[in-house]
N, C-alpha and C positions, 0 to 999 in steps of 0.2 A: 917227309911223307905226311899224308893227311891224318889229322888227329880225329879221334872219336869225339863227337860233340855231345857234351853232357849238360842237361839243364836240371838244376836243383830248384824245385818249387818250394818256396818258403824261406823268408829272410830272417827268421828268429834264431834262437840259440841253436836248435838242432840243425836247421838248414845251413847256417853259416859254418858251424863246426864241421858238418859233413862236406861242404864245399871246400873248406880249407884243407881237409884231410885228402880229398880227391886230388886237388890241385898240387899238393906237395908230394903225394905218393905215386900218382899215375901221370907221368909227364907225357904219355901218349894221348892224354885227354885235354880238350879245351873245355872250361867250365863257366857256366853262366848261372847266376842266381836270379830267379824271377819271383817277385813277391809284391803283393799289394801294399804291404807295410814293412818298413825297416825300423831299426831303433831310432827314437825311443817309443815306438808305437807297437811293440810286440808283447806277447805274453811273458817272454823272458825278462823284459824290462820291469815287470811287476815283482818277480820272484826275489826273495831275499838272497839267493845265491849261495847259501851255506851247504857244504857237502855233508849231508846226513841222509843216507839212502832210505827210501820206502821200499816195501816189498811188492813185487808183481807176483800174484798167487799162481799164475800159470807159466812162469818162466823159472827154469831150474836155478836154485840159489847159487850154484857155482858159476853159472853164466852171469848172473847179476853181480856177483863178487868180482869177476874178471872185468866187467865193464867199469865198475867202481874203481878198481885198482888202476886200470889204464888211465882213467880220468884223473885220479888223485896224483899219480906219478907225473902225468903231463903238466898239471897245474903246479905241482910241487917244484918242478924245474923252473917254471916261469916265476913263481914266487921267490925263488932263490937266485934270481938273476936281475940284471939291470933293467929288465922290461917290466918288473913287478908293478911299479907305480903307474905307468901308462896303461897296463892291462887291467889294473884294478884288482889284483889278486894278493891276498895276505893270509897269514896264519891266524887262526882264531881258537882260543882255548875256552872251555866252559864246562857247564854241567847239564846233564839230562837227568831229570828227577821224576820219581813215581810215587803216587800215594799208596800203591800196592805193588809189591815186588813182581816183576814180570816173570813169565815162565822161563825165559832164557836171560840170564844175567849178562851173557856175552853174545851180542847179535852177530850175524854172519859176517859183518864187515869190521869187527873189532880190531883185527890185526892189520888193517889197512891204514886207519888213522894212527896218530902218534900218541903214545903214552896212555893207552886206554886202561882204566882200572876202575874198580868199584870204590865209591866214595866212603870215607871214614865217617864215624859217628860225629866227630867234631865238625866235619864239613857239612853234614846234613843239618846241623843246628841252624844254618842260615835259612833252611826251608822247613819250618816247624810243621807244615801240613803234609809233608812227604816222609816216607819211611825208607826209601831206597833211592840210590842214584849212581850215575856213572860220570866219570870225568875224562876228558881227552882233548887233544888238539886236532883240529881239522883245517880246512881251507875255505875261504870265502871269496866269491867273485862279486865285485860291484858292477852290476849290469850296465850302468850308465857309462862305464869305462870299458868293460870287457867286450861288449858287443861292437862298439865302434872300432876297438882295437882289432877284433877279428875281421871286420870289414876291410880295414886298412891292410891287414896281412894277406887277405884273399886277393885284393887288387894288386898288391905287390908281386903276387905269383902269376899275374896276367889274367886274373878272373874278372868277369864283368857282372855288374848289377843292373837289373832292369826292373823298374817299378811299374807293375801292371798286375791285374788280377787274372788268374787262369780259371775259367769256368769249366773247361773241358780239356783233359790232357791231350785229346786228339788235335787240339789247336796247335800243338807243338810238333806234330808229326811232320817229318820231312825237313824241318829246320834243325832238329836235334835227333841224335841217334839213341840216346838213353835218357830217360826221365827219372829223376830221383824225387820222390814225394816226401817232403818234410813239412807238410802244411798243418800239423797239429790237429786242433779241433776242426779245422777246415776240411780235413779228410772225410769227415762224416758226409758232407755234401759232395765233395769231389769224387769220392770212391764209393759212396753208398754204404759205408761201414757202420752198421747199426750197433756193433759191439763197442763203439767209441761214444763216450758221452762227456759233457762238460761238468766240472766240479768248480764252482765259483770260489775264488779266493780273494779275500779283502785284507789289506795290510795298511798300517799307518807308518809314516816316516816322522820321527820326532828328533829334536835336538837334545841329546843326552850324552855329552862328551865324557861324563864320568863313568859311563858303563863301558867296561873293558872286557867282560867275559860274556859269552852267550849263555842263555838259560832256556832250556826247552823242557816242557812238561810232557813226559812220554805217555801219559794217560789221555791227554786231550790236545787239541790243536792250538796250543798256546806257546809262543816263543818270543824271545828277545834276542835279536842279532845285531850287535854293534857293527857299523861299517866304517869306511874311511872318512865319510863326512857326517852321516846321520845314522840313527839307530832304527831298525825295522821292528815293529811290533805286529804280531799276528796271532791267530789268523782264523780263517773260516774254511769249512768244506761243505758247500751246498750243492748236492748232486742235482744234475739236470736243470740248473739255473743258468739261463743264457744272458742274464742282465749284466751289463758292464757299468752300471751306476753304483757308486758307493752308498751305503745305508748308514745314516747317522746313528741309529740305534745300535747297529752292529759295531760301529767304531767305539761307542761308549762301552759296549760289552768287552771288546778287545782290550781297551785301556784298563778296565776294572780287573780283568783276569791277569794282565801283565803286572799290575800294581800289587796283586797278591803274591806274585813270584818275586818282584823287586819293588819294595815299598818306596824306594827313593824316586820312583817315576811318578809319584803323586803330584798332580798339577803340571806335568810336563806339557809343553805346547806342541800341537800337531802341525807339522809343516805341510803335509799333503796326505790324502787318502788315495789308494791305488787298488784297482780291481783287475783280475785276470781270470781267464777260463782255462783251467788245467785240462789237457786232453787225456782222459783216463780210459784204459782198457785193462783187462785181466793180464795181458802180456803186451809188451811193445811189439808192434808189427814191424818186423825186420826181415824182409824176404824179397825174392825176385818174383816178377809176374810178367807174362807176355799177353798182351791184349790183341785181339783180332777184330778187324772191321773191314768189310768189303774187300777181302783178299789182302789187306795190309796188316803188318805186324808192328806193334809198339812195345819196346822193351822198357820195363820199369823196375825200379827198386823202391821199396817202401821203408821209411824210417820215421815212425810217429807213434804216439800213444804213451809218452813218458810220464804223464801225470805230474806228481809233485817231485819226481826224481830227475828232472831234466838236467840240472846243473851237476848232480851227483854222478851221472852216467853218460853225459853227452859225448865225450871223446871216445869212450868204449864203443858206443853204438855207431858213432861216425866211422870208426875204423872197420867195423863189421860191414857197414853199408858200402864202404870203399872197396872192400874185398868182393862184395857181390857185384859191384860195377865192373871190377876187373874180370870177373868170370863171364860177364856178358859181352865183353869186347870182341872175343873171337866170333861170336854169333852175328856181329854186324859187319864183319869183314874188314875191320879197321886195323891199322898198323899196331903191332904188339911190341911193346918195349918191356924190358925187365922192370918189374915193380920194385919200389923201395920199401914195400910193406914188410 
Protein backbone atom coordinates (compact mmCIF):
# COMPACT_ATOMS: atom_id res chain seq x y z
CA UNK A 1 0.00 0.00 0.00
CA UNK A 2 1.04 3.58 -0.56
CA UNK A 3 3.11 5.13 2.20
CA UNK A 4 2.70 8.56 3.72
CA UNK A 5 5.37 10.83 2.27
CA UNK A 6 7.18 12.73 5.01
CA UNK A 7 9.69 15.51 4.41
CA UNK A 8 11.93 16.59 7.29
CA UNK A 9 13.37 20.05 6.65
CA UNK A 10 16.74 20.46 8.35
CA UNK A 11 19.70 18.09 8.30
CA UNK A 12 21.28 18.93 11.63
CA UNK A 13 21.09 17.12 14.95
CA UNK A 14 17.34 17.62 15.51
CA UNK A 15 16.36 16.97 11.90
CA UNK A 16 18.42 13.80 11.55
CA UNK A 17 17.33 12.34 14.88
CA UNK A 18 13.69 13.07 14.06
CA UNK A 19 14.05 11.48 10.62
CA UNK A 20 15.71 8.39 12.13
CA UNK A 21 12.95 8.07 14.72
CA UNK A 22 10.17 8.37 12.13
CA UNK A 23 11.82 5.91 9.76
CA UNK A 24 12.32 3.33 12.52
CA UNK A 25 8.99 3.79 14.30
CA UNK A 26 6.53 4.39 11.44
CA UNK A 27 7.00 1.85 8.64
CA UNK A 28 3.92 3.33 6.96
CA UNK A 29 6.00 6.41 6.09
CA UNK A 30 8.67 7.13 3.52
CA UNK A 31 11.02 9.82 4.85
CA UNK A 32 13.18 12.37 3.07
CA UNK A 33 15.47 14.92 4.73
CA UNK A 34 15.81 18.18 2.82
CA UNK A 35 18.49 20.58 3.99
CA UNK A 36 20.72 23.32 2.69
CA UNK A 37 23.56 21.96 4.85
CA UNK A 38 24.55 18.63 6.29
CA UNK A 39 27.43 17.68 8.60
CA UNK A 40 30.03 19.12 9.03
CA UNK A 41 28.27 22.41 8.23
CA UNK A 42 25.47 22.44 10.82
CA UNK A 43 25.03 24.03 14.23
CA UNK A 44 25.25 20.58 15.80
CA UNK A 45 28.80 20.25 14.48
CA UNK A 46 29.88 23.18 16.65
CA UNK A 47 28.33 21.96 19.91
CA UNK A 48 30.46 20.13 22.45
CA UNK A 49 27.78 17.42 22.67
CA UNK A 50 27.93 16.90 26.45
CA UNK A 51 24.59 15.91 28.00
CA UNK A 52 23.92 18.54 30.68
CA UNK A 53 20.45 20.06 30.18
CA UNK A 54 19.59 23.74 30.26
CA UNK A 55 16.12 24.79 31.38
CA UNK A 56 13.32 25.99 29.10
CA UNK A 57 11.36 28.42 31.30
CA UNK A 58 8.00 27.81 29.59
CA UNK A 59 8.19 24.01 29.36
CA UNK A 60 7.14 21.89 32.38
CA UNK A 61 10.20 20.47 34.14
CA UNK A 62 8.77 16.96 34.12
CA UNK A 63 8.44 17.09 30.33
CA UNK A 64 12.03 18.32 30.02
CA UNK A 65 13.18 15.55 32.33
CA UNK A 66 11.35 12.95 30.23
CA UNK A 67 13.05 14.24 27.08
CA UNK A 68 16.43 14.08 28.79
CA UNK A 69 15.85 10.60 30.20
CA UNK A 70 14.77 9.23 26.80
CA UNK A 71 17.84 10.77 25.19
CA UNK A 72 20.19 9.56 27.92
CA UNK A 73 18.82 6.01 27.83
CA UNK A 74 19.07 5.88 24.03
CA UNK A 75 22.68 7.05 23.99
CA UNK A 76 23.56 4.90 27.02
CA UNK A 77 22.61 1.79 25.04
CA UNK A 78 24.76 2.89 22.10
CA UNK A 79 27.70 3.78 24.34
CA UNK A 80 27.40 0.31 25.87
CA UNK A 81 27.46 -1.43 22.49
CA UNK A 82 29.82 -2.24 19.65
CA UNK A 83 28.59 0.84 17.79
CA UNK A 84 29.98 3.29 20.35
CA UNK A 85 33.22 4.01 18.50
CA UNK A 86 31.61 4.63 15.12
CA UNK A 87 28.81 6.70 16.67
CA UNK A 88 31.28 8.76 18.71
CA UNK A 89 29.46 8.29 22.03
CA UNK A 90 31.27 7.83 25.33
CA UNK A 91 30.78 8.17 29.07
CA UNK A 92 32.31 11.26 30.65
CA UNK A 93 32.76 12.04 34.33
CA UNK A 94 33.57 15.40 35.87
CA UNK A 95 32.70 18.37 38.01
CA UNK A 96 30.23 21.23 37.90
CA UNK A 97 31.41 23.96 40.28
CA UNK A 98 29.98 27.20 41.65
CA UNK A 99 31.40 30.28 43.32
CA UNK A 100 28.09 30.63 45.17
CA UNK A 101 25.93 27.69 46.21
CA UNK A 102 22.91 27.41 43.85
CA UNK A 103 19.35 27.50 45.17
CA UNK A 104 18.92 23.84 44.26
CA UNK A 105 21.84 21.57 45.02
CA UNK A 106 20.13 18.80 43.03
CA UNK A 107 18.92 19.94 39.56
CA UNK A 108 15.81 18.37 38.02
CA UNK A 109 17.92 15.91 36.02
CA UNK A 110 20.21 14.69 38.84
CA UNK A 111 18.80 11.15 38.97
CA UNK A 112 19.08 10.62 35.20
CA UNK A 113 22.87 10.95 35.01
CA UNK A 114 25.06 8.43 36.82
CA UNK A 115 26.42 8.77 40.36
CA UNK A 116 25.32 12.34 40.98
CA UNK A 117 26.47 13.72 44.35
CA UNK A 118 27.70 16.88 46.04
CA UNK A 119 31.49 17.29 45.97
CA UNK A 120 33.47 16.89 49.17
CA UNK A 121 35.68 19.60 50.65
CA UNK A 122 38.75 17.65 49.55
CA UNK A 123 37.51 17.57 45.95
CA UNK A 124 36.76 21.30 46.01
CA UNK A 125 40.40 22.00 46.87
CA UNK A 126 41.09 21.63 43.16
CA UNK A 127 38.90 24.70 42.58
CA UNK A 128 40.00 27.30 45.16
CA UNK A 129 37.80 30.03 43.65
CA UNK A 130 34.65 27.94 44.10
CA UNK A 131 32.67 27.02 47.21
CA UNK A 132 30.27 24.34 46.00
CA UNK A 133 30.25 21.61 43.39
CA UNK A 134 28.57 18.53 41.99
CA UNK A 135 30.14 15.47 40.42
CA UNK A 136 28.53 12.92 38.10
CA UNK A 137 28.97 10.83 34.98
CA UNK A 138 27.11 11.76 31.82
CA UNK A 139 27.42 11.02 28.10
CA UNK A 140 29.13 12.89 25.29
CA UNK A 141 28.57 12.78 21.54
CA UNK A 142 31.41 13.68 19.21
CA UNK A 143 29.47 15.50 16.51
CA UNK A 144 31.97 14.76 13.74
CA UNK A 145 31.16 11.07 14.22
CA UNK A 146 27.62 11.10 15.59
CA UNK A 147 25.96 13.12 12.83
CA UNK A 148 27.45 11.04 9.96
CA UNK A 149 26.52 7.90 11.89
CA UNK A 150 22.90 9.07 12.06
CA UNK A 151 22.93 9.86 8.34
CA UNK A 152 24.16 6.33 7.66
CA UNK A 153 21.53 4.83 9.95
CA UNK A 154 18.78 6.89 8.33
CA UNK A 155 19.80 5.82 4.81
CA UNK A 156 19.99 2.18 5.90
CA UNK A 157 16.30 2.53 6.86
CA UNK A 158 15.50 3.60 3.29
CA UNK A 159 15.63 7.34 4.00
CA UNK A 160 16.72 9.87 1.39
CA UNK A 161 18.82 13.03 1.74
CA UNK A 162 18.33 16.00 -0.58
CA UNK A 163 20.63 19.03 -0.47
CA UNK A 164 18.56 22.14 -1.20
CA UNK A 165 17.25 25.18 0.60
CA UNK A 166 13.52 25.41 1.28
CA UNK A 167 12.44 29.06 1.19
CA UNK A 168 8.70 28.33 1.45
CA UNK A 169 7.12 25.18 2.87
CA UNK A 170 4.46 25.36 0.15
CA UNK A 171 7.20 24.41 -2.34
CA UNK A 172 6.84 20.89 -0.94
CA UNK A 173 3.05 20.72 -1.21
CA UNK A 174 1.87 17.87 -3.42
CA UNK A 175 5.24 16.10 -3.33
CA UNK A 176 4.99 15.33 0.37
CA UNK A 177 2.03 14.65 2.65
CA UNK A 178 3.53 15.81 5.96
CA UNK A 179 6.26 18.40 6.51
CA UNK A 180 8.38 18.25 9.68
CA UNK A 181 10.14 21.52 10.37
CA UNK A 182 13.50 21.07 12.13
CA UNK A 183 15.28 24.10 10.70
CA UNK A 184 16.51 25.54 14.00
CA UNK A 185 17.29 29.23 13.72
CA UNK A 186 16.12 29.07 10.10
CA UNK A 187 12.57 28.77 11.42
CA UNK A 188 12.56 32.47 12.21
CA UNK A 189 12.57 33.22 8.48
CA UNK A 190 10.73 30.10 7.32
CA UNK A 191 7.79 30.38 9.73
CA UNK A 192 8.01 34.00 10.85
CA UNK A 193 8.56 32.95 14.46
CA UNK A 194 9.63 36.17 16.19
CA UNK A 195 9.87 34.36 19.54
CA UNK A 196 12.93 32.56 18.18
CA UNK A 197 16.30 34.31 18.31
CA UNK A 198 19.98 33.39 17.88
CA UNK A 199 22.47 33.09 20.71
CA UNK A 200 25.94 33.00 19.24
CA UNK A 201 28.27 30.41 20.70
CA UNK A 202 32.01 30.31 20.14
CA UNK A 203 34.22 27.40 21.19
CA UNK A 204 37.83 26.34 20.78
CA UNK A 205 39.17 22.90 19.99
CA UNK A 206 42.53 22.20 21.62
CA UNK A 207 44.85 19.23 21.90
CA UNK A 208 44.96 18.38 25.60
CA UNK A 209 45.00 14.58 25.93
CA UNK A 210 45.82 14.79 29.64
CA UNK A 211 42.37 16.21 30.39
CA UNK A 212 40.18 13.25 31.34
CA UNK A 213 37.28 14.90 33.21
CA UNK A 214 34.84 17.61 32.20
CA UNK A 215 34.80 20.83 34.21
CA UNK A 216 31.87 23.23 34.02
CA UNK A 217 31.43 26.50 35.88
CA UNK A 218 27.76 26.64 36.84
CA UNK A 219 27.84 30.41 37.41
CA UNK A 220 29.08 31.37 33.96
CA UNK A 221 29.33 29.88 30.50
CA UNK A 222 32.77 28.36 30.97
CA UNK A 223 33.43 24.68 30.33
CA UNK A 224 36.08 22.14 29.42
CA UNK A 225 34.82 18.99 27.70
CA UNK A 226 37.39 16.34 26.69
CA UNK A 227 36.43 14.34 23.63
CA UNK A 228 37.64 11.32 21.71
CA UNK A 229 40.26 13.29 19.77
CA UNK A 230 40.33 16.87 21.09
CA UNK A 231 39.09 18.92 24.02
CA UNK A 232 36.44 21.64 23.63
CA UNK A 233 36.80 24.91 25.54
CA UNK A 234 33.88 27.28 25.82
CA UNK A 235 32.01 29.33 25.64
CA UNK A 236 29.90 32.37 24.87
CA UNK A 237 26.24 33.40 24.84
CA UNK A 238 25.69 36.47 22.72
CA UNK A 239 21.98 37.07 22.22
CA UNK A 240 20.71 38.32 18.83
CA UNK A 241 24.20 38.06 17.30
CA UNK A 242 23.94 36.62 13.78
CA UNK A 243 27.67 36.62 13.00
CA UNK A 244 29.27 33.28 12.20
CA UNK A 245 32.79 34.69 12.34
CA UNK A 246 35.02 33.80 15.31
CA UNK A 247 36.36 36.71 17.37
CA UNK A 248 40.04 36.51 18.38
CA UNK A 249 39.47 38.58 21.51
CA UNK A 250 36.69 36.24 22.62
CA UNK A 251 38.92 33.22 21.99
CA UNK A 252 41.52 34.73 24.31
CA UNK A 253 38.84 35.33 26.97
CA UNK A 254 37.66 31.71 26.68
CA UNK A 255 41.22 30.45 27.11
CA UNK A 256 41.81 32.66 30.14
CA UNK A 257 38.57 31.53 31.83
CA UNK A 258 39.29 27.87 31.15
CA UNK A 259 42.85 28.22 32.46
CA UNK A 260 41.42 29.54 35.72
CA UNK A 261 39.42 26.33 36.02
CA UNK A 262 42.23 24.08 34.80
CA UNK A 263 45.71 25.68 35.06
CA UNK A 264 47.35 22.86 33.09
CA UNK A 265 45.77 24.35 29.96
CA UNK A 266 48.21 27.29 30.08
CA UNK A 267 49.88 27.61 26.70
CA UNK A 268 47.81 24.89 25.02
CA UNK A 269 47.63 25.19 21.24
CA UNK A 270 44.31 25.97 19.57
CA UNK A 271 43.44 23.64 16.70
CA UNK A 272 40.39 25.53 15.48
CA UNK A 273 37.77 28.08 16.46
CA UNK A 274 34.11 27.24 15.82
CA UNK A 275 30.96 29.36 15.87
CA UNK A 276 27.29 28.36 15.87
CA UNK A 277 23.93 30.04 16.35
CA UNK A 278 21.81 28.38 19.03
CA UNK A 279 18.07 28.58 18.21
CA UNK A 280 16.60 29.85 21.47
CA UNK A 281 12.96 30.11 22.56
CA UNK A 282 11.31 30.11 25.97
CA UNK A 283 9.99 26.66 25.03
CA UNK A 284 10.81 24.16 22.29
CA UNK A 285 8.18 24.47 19.58
CA UNK A 286 6.87 20.93 19.37
CA UNK A 287 3.39 20.90 17.87
CA UNK A 288 1.19 20.17 14.86
CA UNK A 289 -0.04 22.85 12.49
CA UNK A 290 -2.31 22.87 9.44
CA UNK A 291 -1.67 25.60 6.89
CA UNK A 292 -4.28 26.72 4.37
CA UNK A 293 -3.68 28.39 1.02
CA UNK A 294 -6.09 28.74 -1.91
CA UNK A 295 -8.24 25.88 -0.71
CA UNK A 296 -5.23 23.60 -0.15
CA UNK A 297 -4.07 22.16 3.16
CA UNK A 298 -0.51 21.51 4.31
CA UNK A 299 0.07 19.33 7.40
CA UNK A 300 3.12 20.23 9.46
CA UNK A 301 4.92 19.24 12.63
CA UNK A 302 7.36 21.67 14.25
CA UNK A 303 10.37 20.57 16.28
CA UNK A 304 12.81 23.42 16.85
CA UNK A 305 14.10 25.93 19.39
CA UNK A 306 16.35 23.63 21.45
CA UNK A 307 18.89 26.33 22.32
CA UNK A 308 21.90 24.91 24.16
CA UNK A 309 20.08 21.66 25.04
CA UNK A 310 19.99 20.05 21.60
CA UNK A 311 22.19 17.08 22.43
CA UNK A 312 20.62 16.68 25.87
CA UNK A 313 17.03 16.27 24.64
CA UNK A 314 17.15 15.52 20.89
CA UNK A 315 15.92 11.92 21.07
CA UNK A 316 13.12 12.80 23.49
CA UNK A 317 11.82 15.57 21.25
CA UNK A 318 12.29 13.40 18.15
CA UNK A 319 10.05 10.74 19.68
CA UNK A 320 7.41 13.33 20.49
CA UNK A 321 7.58 14.72 16.94
CA UNK A 322 7.22 11.19 15.60
CA UNK A 323 4.08 10.72 17.66
CA UNK A 324 2.66 13.93 16.20
CA UNK A 325 3.40 12.68 12.68
CA UNK A 326 1.59 9.44 13.50
CA UNK A 327 -1.45 11.43 14.63
CA UNK A 328 -1.54 13.27 11.30
CA UNK A 329 -1.45 10.18 9.09
CA UNK A 330 -5.20 9.42 9.32
CA UNK A 331 -5.91 12.97 8.19
CA UNK A 332 -4.13 12.46 4.89
CA UNK A 333 -5.90 9.19 4.16
CA UNK A 334 -2.69 7.15 4.03
CA UNK A 335 -2.27 3.54 4.98
CA UNK A 336 -2.15 3.05 8.76
CA UNK A 337 0.12 0.41 10.18
CA UNK A 338 0.69 -0.39 13.81
CA UNK A 339 3.33 1.92 15.23
CA UNK A 340 6.38 0.61 17.01
CA UNK A 341 6.37 3.59 19.36
